[in-house]
N, C-alpha and C positions, 0 to 999 in steps of 0.2 A: 443637621443640623444650618440654620441659614447663615452662615460665614461670609459667604459671597455676598450677602446686602451689605455687610460692614467693611468688605471689601470697597466695591463698588458701588461707589454713590450715584453713579449717572445715575444709573438704571433702577433705583428706589423713589417713590414719594418721599415729601422732604419726613424729616425724624416728629417732628410738632408741624401745625398749620402755622404759617407764620405771620398771620394777620395782626396787627397791634391786637386784635381785642382778646384772643386767646392769651397773648403775653400779659395783656393785663388784667385779666380775669385770675390767671395764676401768680400773679404778682399780689393781688390783692386778697385772693384767699389764704397765701401763704402770711403774709403782712397780718393778717387780722388773726389767725391762728396763732400767732407768736403775743399780738399785742393784746387781745381782747381778755383773754383767762387772766394777766396778770393786773389788770386797769381793774376791769369789775372784782377781782379780789380787794384790789384797795380800797376800790367805792364802797364796796359792800359793809367792809369789817371797818372802816373807819378808825376811830383813834381805839377801839378796844385791844387788838392786837399790842400797843406801845403800853397801855395802861394795864395789859397783865403782866407784863416785865416791868412792872413801876417805871417806865419810861415819858417822858410828856409827848404830846402829839404836836409833829413839826407842822401840820395842815396837808389838807388835799395835794397843795402844787408840789410840795417838796416830796410825797409819797408818792403822786404817781409820775414824778418825772425821776425820781430813783428808780422806778419799776422801768418804764420805758428805756430810760440810760443803759439799764441793766439788760433790757434785752437787745437793745441794739449791740450791747459791749461782746454779750456772748453769742451773738449769731454774726457778726464781724470778726470775732475774733475764732468760730468755726471753719468761716469760710477763708482764713488766713492759713488755716491749716490744713484745710482739703486742699487751697490751690497749691500749696507748697509740696504736697503730698502728690498731686499730679504729675507737678513739674520734675519731682525726683525720680519716681518710682512707677509712673502711671502711662506715660507718655509710648507712643509706638516709633520712638525715635531709635534710630542704630546708635551703636556704641558711640561711632564717630560724631555724630549729632548731636545725640543727650550731653555729652561733654559740655556743650553752650547750651544755655538756658533756651532763648530763642526769644520769638514774641507771638503771643497766640494770645487765645481768650483765658486761659488761666492765670498768665500772665497779669492781665486789666484785671480778674478778679482780683489778685494777689492784692495787688497797687490799691484799688478802691476799698476792699476790706479791711485790710492796715491802716488805710489813712482812716476810716469810719472806727474802727479800734482804738486807736487811740486816741479820736476826738472826744468817743462817749468814755475813754476811760479816765482822759482828764478832767472832763465834767460831772464824773462819779468822784474824784477825790474832794470834791467842793461838797458836791449833794448827799454823799454817803457820811460826809463830817455832820451838818446837819441832823440828818434821820438818825444815826446810829445814837447821837447824843439826846434826839427828842426834841430839839430846839427851830423857832420858824428862820427862817431863810435870812430875813433881816437883820438878825442877830449879827450875820457876819460885817456888816457894816460898822460895830463899836471896834473899839482899836484892840487888836490882842486877839480879837474873839477867836479866828481862824487858827491862829498857834497854840490856842490854849483847848481848842474842842479837837482840832486835829488829834492832839495824844490821847481824848477819851473814850478813842474808840480802836479796834484793831484795823477795821475797813477802811480808812483811809489810807493808810499806810501797803495795803495790800492792792490797792487800786493806786496808788502811787508807783509800786512795782508794776503792777499791770500796764500803765501808761508807759513806762523806760520800755518796756520790752515790747510794746506794740509801736513804739517809735523807732525801734531797732530793723524788728519785722519791715516797717515803711518804707525806711532808709535802704535796706538790702533790696525791696521789692523794685526800687527805681533803679540800683545801680551795680546789682550783683550781675556778671555777666557767665561766670562759669558753673556747675552742676555744684561743685565744691561752697558756692557764694552761700548757698540755700541751709548750709548743713548749722550752721551757729544761731541765725533766727529761728528755723526749726526746733532746737534743741531750747532756745530760750523763751520759745510759745510755749513751752510746757510751763515753766513756772509763772509766766503771764495767768496763763487760764487758770492754775492752780493755787495762786496766791487768794483772788475772795471765798476759794472754797473751803480751804484749809481753816481757815479763822472765821466760819460760819456759821452755821447751826450744827454741823458735825464736831465743833470744840467743846460743848456740852453734853452733859451729862452719863449717865453710869455706859458702861462699855461704850464711850466714843473711840475707844482705839481701834475698836472693829468698825466705827463709822467711821472714821478718818480713813482708814487703810480703801475702805469700800469705794468713798468719794472718788478716792486718788486715782486709783485706778480707774472705777469709770468714765473719771472727766476725761482720763485721756484716751480710751478706748472710745467716746462719745465724739470726738473732736476728730480723731484721726477715721472713723468708721463712717459719721455722720458727715462728718466733712466734705470725704470723698467723692460720698452719692449727692450731694446738695450741688458741689460743684459739676460733676457728671449732669448734671440737672439742667444746669446753666448754658453748658454746653448743648445739648441738643435743644434747647428752648432759641437758643440762635439759630439753628437749622444745621450743624453741626455733627457729624456721627460721630458715636466710640466706636474706637477700633475695636476688634475681636481680644488683642491681646490686653488692652486696657482691660475692657472690660471684665476678663479673664483674673485679673489681680485686683480688681475693684472687689467681684463678687469673693475672692477669698479674705481681701480685711474684712469685708462686711461679716463673711463665714465664718470668723474667729472677735471681731467686737463684740457682735450683735450677743451671743451667748457669754461673754464674760458683762456685758452691761446690764442682759439678766438678772446673771448669778450676783453680782453685787447690789442690783437694786433689792434684791429679797433681802440682801445683809441690810442695807441702809432702812428700807422699811422695817424690820426689826428692832433696828436700833433706834430709829423716831415713834415707835409706836407705845415702845417701855412698856409692854405686855395691856396696853389697852388693846379694844376692839377694833376692827377694820374702822365700821362705820360709825364710829363714835366719836370721833372729832374732824375738823376739816381737813386737818393732814392725811388720815384716812381715805377720806373721797379724793385727794390730790392723787394717792398713790394708785389708786383703782384707773385715776385717769392714765397715770402714765404706763401701767398694766395695760392699758387699753391700745395706747397707740405702739407700744412692745407687741402688743398681739399683731396688731396691723402690720407691721414690720415683718414678724415673723411669717406672719402667711404671704406676703409677700417675695421674701428670701423661697420659702417652697415652692411659688410659683416659678418662679427664675429658676430651679434646679431642674424641677419638673419638666418646663416646656426647653431648658436646654437639653436634657437627657434625648428626649425626642426630639430635637430641632425645630422646632416651631416656634423659637425667640427671634421673630422680625425685630426689625428694627422701631416700626412702629409701637409695634408692644412695649418693647424696652422704655421708649419714650414716656408710653402713660404710666410703665410701671413705677421710674424714676419721678414723676411729677409726683405720682398718689404716695410715695417714700420722702418726698423733699417735705410736701403738705403734713403728713404724719410728723417728720423732725421738727418743724415749726411749732407744731401743736407742745411737743415734746418740751421745745426751750419755755415757751409760754408755760405752762405748768411747772416746770422748773423753776422759774423766776417767782411765781405764784406761792408757791411752797417756803420760797424765803422771807414772804412778806407775812406769814403764821406763825406764830411761836408754836412747837410741835411739842405732842404730851412729853418728851424725854426732859423739856424742861423745867419741869414741876414735879419730877421725882423725887423724893429726899434723897441727898446727895454726900457723901462723906469728903473728905476732906482727901483722902488717898484717891477717891473718886472722878474728883476734881480735877487733881493734876495727872492722873493713869489712867483713869475710867474702871478701874478695879480696886477690890481691898488685898491689901498683904498681910493678913493676922498672925502666919506663925513666922515665925525665925528662920532665915535661911540656910537649914541645916543641910546636909549633903542628902539625906533623903528628900527634901521638899525640894531641893533645885533638880533632880533626877525623874520626878514625877509628878509637879505641879506646872503640868502643860499649859501655857494659854495660846494660841497661833498668832502669830503675825504674818495676817494675812499680806501685807506687802513682799515683804519677803520669803513668804512662800509662794504667792504666785511668780516672783522674779525666778527661785528655783525650779517651778515646773515649768516653766519657759522655757528656761535655758537647756534643762536637762530633754527638754522634748525635741528642741531645735538640733543639740547633738546628736540623739538617736536617730531622729531624721537622715542627718548628715552621714551618718555611718551607715545607714543603712544603703542610702545611696549610693555611696562608695562599693560596697558587699555586691551591691546587685549587678555594678559595671565589673566584678572582677579583684575590684582592687583591692587591699589589705588595706587594714589602719591598726597602728598597736592597740592590742588590750587594755596595757598598764595609762594610757592616756587616756582611754574610755574611763579608767578605773578611778583615775584622780580626779578627772572633771565631776565624777560624781562625790567621789569624797568631798570635793572641795565644797560642791551643795550641799549635800550632808550638815558639813560643818557649820554652814549660814543660817539652815534650818535648826539646829540645835542649840545653837547661841542664840537666836531669836525668838523662839515659839518654846523651846523647853522653860522649866525654871529658871535657868541663868538670862533668858530674856523677860522673863518675868520681874525678876528681881534686879535688873539691870538698872533699872529708875531708882529705886530706894535703900538702894545699897550700893555705897560706892566701890567697894571691893571685888562686888559681883560685876561691878557696872566694866573693871576693868580687865576682868576675865574675859569678858564679851566683847569688848574691843579689842583686847591680843590677839583673840580669834579671827574677830572680821577683819582685824588690818595685817596679822603674821600667820597664822595658819591656813585660813581657807584660799586666799587668794596667792600662797604658794601650793597648794595644791591645783589651784585654777589653773596658772600658767602652764603647770606640766600637761595640761592635757590638749595644749595647740588649738584652741577652738578657731583662730580664724585660717592657720595650714589646712585645718578638716575642710572651713569652708569652701575655701580656695581652689580644694580638691575634687571637692561633692561637687562644684559646678563647673558651667566651662562657660567659655563666651565665644562668640558667634560675628564674626567680621561682618559679615551679610546680615545679621538679625535683630532686631530690637536688644538694647542693652539690658542690662540683669544682674542679678545678686554678683557673678564674679568680676564684671565690670562698675561695680558701686562699690566692691569692696578694695578695688584696685586704687580706684582714685582716692580714698579715702585714705590707703596707705601712703599713697605719692601727695598730699594733701602736706600743704604747707604748716599750716597751724598742726597739725598732728606732731609734725617734724619739732615745731616746738616743744609742744607739751611732754614730748620722748625726752627733751633733753634732759640729760643725767644731772645737770647743776638741778633744773627746776624741779624734777623727780624729789632728788634728796630735800632741797629746800623743806617742799611742802609737805615731803613725809614725814621729816623731822620736825620743821617748825608747827605741824599738827598739834602736836603734843602740846608743844611750849604757850601755843596761840590760844590754844582751846581750856586748858584747866589753868594758864596761872593768870588770865584775865579773867573778867566777868561773863564770857561769853556761854562758859558751860554753865553754871547758873541760870541765866536766861534760859537755854536751850530746854533744860530738863521741864520745864514748867509747862512745855509745849509737846503733843504727842507725835504732831508733823515734824518739830525740828527734832527730837531724836530720833526719829526713824530718817532726818536727813544728813543726822549727824552720821550714824551708821552706815549708809551709804555712801557717806563720803569716806569712811574709815577705810570698806571694801576695793570702793575704785583705786586709791591712792595707794593703798597694798599689791593691788595687780599691776600698777603702771611701775613697782620699785622692784619687785620681783621679776617681773617679766626682763627687763632689763638684765638681771642676774642667770635665773636659769630658765625663762620662758623657753617653749618650744618656737614659736612664732619667731619671726628674725625681726626685731625693732627698727622703726627708721633709723636710729641711731646706735647701733649695735656696739657695743663694748669689748673690749680684747678682755681673755681670760683673764688675766694679771688685773684689768682696767678691775674686772667684777669683782675679784676677792678683794683689792682696795675698796674699793665701793661698800661691800660689805665690813670691812674691818673699821670704817669709818662711821659706819653708825652706831658702832656697840656703847662706844663713852656715852655719845648722847642721851639713848635708852639708859645706860647706868647712871647719870649723872637725873636726870629725869626723873627716876625711881628714887633716889636718893633725897630730890628735895621733896617728895611728896612725903617719904618715910620722917622725916627730921619734923615736917610741920605740921605733922600729928595731933601734938599736943598745944600748937601753937596758933595755926592759919588753918581753919578746914575748909575743904574746898567744897562750893555751892550749900552754904552752912543756912544759909535762909532756907532755901526751898528744904532742906531735910528740917528745916523745925519747924517749918508747916505744916511738913508731913508728921512731926512728932510720933514716931510708931515706937511701941514700949521694948520691943526688942533690939533697937538700935543704940549704937554703941558708935559715934561719930570717930573718933580717934583711933581704935581697932579699925575701923573698914577703912581708913584712910589709909594707915600703915600697911593694912591687908594691898590696898589698891596699888601703895607704891612698891612692895613685895614683888607684887604680880607684873607690874609695868617693867620692872628691873630682869626679874626672871623670864618673863614672858617676852622680851626683848632680845636676851639675849643669849636661850635657849633656841628659838628657833632661826636665829643666825645661823649657831654653831651646825646646825642640822643641813643649812642651805651650803655651808661651807660644804660637808662634806658631799652634798650631791654634786657642787661646783666642781666638786676636783673630781667626780665619777665622770662628768661630761666631757671635763678637760681630760683625761685619760681617756676617755672612747674617740674624743675628736684625735687626739695626738695617735691612736692605733690607726684611726680610719687614714692618716697621713701617711704613716708608716705604711700602710700596706698600699695606698695608691702610689706611694715612692718605690715599691717591691715591683709593683706592675709593671711600672716606669721602666725599671731596670732589666726585668722580664721581658719586654719587646726590644730593648737595643734602642730605644732613644736615649740614652745617655750617651752614646757613641756620638750621634748627629749632635748633641748640645757641645760634646768636648771638642769636634773637627769646628763647631761655629767658634767656639772659644777662642781656639788655636788662630784661626782665621785673623780674628778679630786682632789678636796679640801680635800677630804678623806687621799687620799693617800700622798699627801702632809702632813697631820697631823701626820702619821702612822712614815715617816721621822723622824717628828721632836721630836714625844714622844720615840724613839727606846732608848738601854742602852747607854750610855756615856762613852766615852774612859778620863779615866783618863791623865793628861799632864804624860809624860815620866821622867820627871827629878821629879814628886812628888813622894815620897817614898809612901808605905804603912805604916798605924801605927802600932806599934808593942804593942802586947797583954802585 
C-alpha cells in the first residue's frame, strides 16, 4: 500500500493540478449537477404538479427560487456536517493537539458552509411560505399575509428550525475553540437537517411510518458519509494530502453509511411508488437516477477497497476518486430536490383516517393475542437496536481477543434491554401504542422504566473505554473522545441529579396534562421523538442509581435510595390523575375521535393507562431498590475485604503510630507555659 506517499508529501506530485482552470471545471460540473436537474424539472413541469394536489401555481420565479435555495440549503448543510465530522473524528492530530480545533481548511469550510446554510434556510422561510400555499410572492406585501400563510403549511416552521440550527452552527464555527465545542452544534444540525424532511413527502400516504423512518435514517447517513467525502474533496482540491489515518476512518464511515443509504432508498422507493411501476411515473425515473448515482458510488467504493488491498492507492488516484464521488453526490442532491417538486404516486392512493395519522390500519381490538402477534417493524428503533448491539458485541470481542474478561451478566443485560425496546416498538404493543392510550402507557413504561434499567447494567461506557486505548504519541481515537465527553461541563450539567429528576418526573406532567401529547400523536416523527425521549431520560435517571458506568456526579448509596423513593409519589399521583379523569377529561380526545375506531373505549383505555402508569412506576422502582441493595451490599463487602487486607499487611500499626505521634504533638502544645493576661498585674512582694 502506498502509505508513504500520504505521509511524505514533498516527494509526491500535487493531488490535483493546482491550475485555476481545473478547479473551475470541477466546481462547474458539481454545481451544474446539483442545480440543473431540479431547475429543468421545475421549468418542464410548470403548474401541473401544483394543480395535481389542488394548489395554485405561485409562478416560475417562486418555484425556481425555492428549488435553487433548497439545493443550497441541502448542500451547505451537508458541507457543515462533513466539516464537523472531519474536525471531530477524522483529523490526524495527536490527543493533545486534537483537544483544540485549530485553524485549517475544514474550519474555513465550516464557517462558510454554515453561513450559506443559514442564509438559504432563512430565505426558504419566506419562499416556502408562498410556494407551499401556491400564491405569488407579491401577496406577501398585503398586511398580515406572511403571518397567515406561515401557518398554512408545515414547511415554513420546518425551515425556521433549520435556520435557527444553522445560526447555532455558524456561531460555533467562528467561536468554538475546544473539541467539545462542536458537539452541541453537531447534535443540533441533525434536527436542522431532518426538520424539512419529516414534514415533506414522507409524511403523506399509506405506510408513511416506514417511509418516514427510512428517510430519517437515510438523511443522517447521507450527511455524515457524503459530507465527509465532499470535505475531503475540497481538501485535495486545495492541494492538501489526505493523511492515511484520516483516509482509513473516512473509508470506514463510507463503508457503513453507503449500505444504509442503499437499503433505506429501497424502502423509500417502495413507499413512494405505492405499487405502481417503476417507469410509470416521473418519480420512478427519478428513483432510477438516484440508483444510478448509488451504483457509481458503490463501484468507487469497491475500487478503493481493491486498490487499497493491493497497495495501489496512490494520492493522485485518491484525488480522482474523490472528485468523481463528489460530482455524483452533487447529482444525488439535485435529484433529491427534484423529487420534492413532483407529487409521488403515494399522494393519490386512497387513504383512510387511520392511514393518514399512523400509516396503517388497526381493524382488530388490541387483545392479548393481537398484541403479541400483530407485528409491524419500527425501522428507526430496530436500526438503533442493531447498531447498539453490534457495537457492544464488537467491543466485547475486542476485549476477549486481548485476554481480558467481561462479565456475561452485563452483556445479557444490554441484549435484554434492546430486546425490550424492539418488543415495545415493533410488536403489537408498538403498533397499537398510537390508537390505544392504555397500550401507549405500557410502551411508555417499557421504554422509560424497564429498558433503561437493563441498559445501564450493561456498562457500555466502561466497556468502550476498556476496549479502546489511548496512544499519547498517536492520533486521537475513541478512547480520547469518550474521556473528553465524560469531563465535559455540559455533561456534568445534564447529569446533575436535580436536573435529571425534574426532567424525568416533569415529562409525565408536561406531556400528558398539556396539549403536547395530542399534537404529537398526529405525526409519526413526533411519536418517534417522544419514544426516544422516554428512552434517553430513563437511561439518565437509572444510570445515577444502578448504572455500572460512573456518572460525572455520582451519588452515595443512601442518596440513591432517597432518589428512588422521591420519585414514587409522583408516579402514583400521576396515575391517579389519569384514572380519576377518565370519565371527565380524556387525554388527546380530539386525536382519538379523529380515528373513530369501532373497538375504542376511551374512558376505559385512559383508566388502564393510569393504572399502568401507577403500577408501572412503582414496581420497576421497587425492583431497582432491590438491585441497589444488592450493589450496596457488594460494595460494603469489597470495602470489608479491603480493610481485612489492610490489617493483614500490618499497615494498621503504622497508622496507629502516626496517630499517636499527632496526639503527642497536640499534648505538648497544650502543656506549654501559659501567658498571663495583659491586664493582670504581677503580685507585689
